[in-house]
N, C-alpha and C positions, 0 to 999 in steps of 0.2 A: 519541583521536579515532576514531570508528567508521568511517564511509564518507565520502569526499569527494564532494560532489554538484556538479552543474553550477552550482547557485546559489551554493555556497561559492566556486567559482572566479570567478564573475561578480562577487561582492562584493569579492574580493581585487583583481581586475582594475580594478574601479571605484575602489578606494581608491588604487591606484598609477597611475591614469589611463591604462590600457591598454584599447584597444577590442578585444573578442573577439567572434567570431561564435559562434552556438550550437554549431557543429561543433567549433570550437577549444576552447570551454569543456568540451565533453564529452570531447575527447581529453585535455586537461590534467587533468580530474577522474580519468580512468582512470590516467594516468601518476602523479599524486600518490598515488592509492590504492595502486598497486603499490610506490612508493617507501616509503610508510609501512609496508606489510606487510613489506617486506624489512628495514626498520629494526627492526621488532619481532622478527624472527628473530635479529638480532644480539644482542638482550638475552638470548637463551637460551644464549649461549656462556659457558663457564667461563673467566673471566679472572683467577682468583686468582693464578696464577703469572706474569702478564704485568706487566712494569714499565711504569708510566705514562710517556708521553713527551709532549713538547710539539711535536715535529717528527718527521716520518717518516724523515728522513735525519740521521745523526749528523754534526753540524757541528764541525769542528775549525779552529783558527787555523792557516793554512798560510803565514803570513807569516814572514819571517826575523826574527831578533833585531835590534833597533835598536842597532847598535854604531857608535860614532864612528870615522871613518876620514878620512884625508887627502883634502881636496878640492882644486880648482884654486886657484891664487893669484889675487890681485886683478890682477896684471899679465897673467896668462894669460887671465883673463876679458875684459880690456880690449884684448887684443892685436889682435883683428879688428874692434874698434868703429870705425864710420865717423868718430865724433867723440867726444872725451873731454876732461874738464877736472877738474883737481884729484883724480884717481883715481876719477872717476865717469863713467858714460855721459852724454853731452850730447845732448839731443834738442831739436827745435824747440819753442818756446813755443806753447802753445795758448790762452793767455789774454793779453789785452792789458793 
């Protein structure tokens, strides 16, 4: 793309239903032109020895291993229950 014009910006703004004044369209045309020029400069860099990445930060799993261990017993779980029946928590019925 050569130069971003005010008309280009207005077409894009119309397509996405954004109202822009002439001053705003002119400002965005300049900003987009600068962004495109800077992007073209990046194409000049030698990236032969650069490993491609999908993320800028190396992500590692920091969670502990999932190992089985002793949990509380059923009696301990029910010890402070306000009401229990046949080894289960007893709650008020919500259906008739």
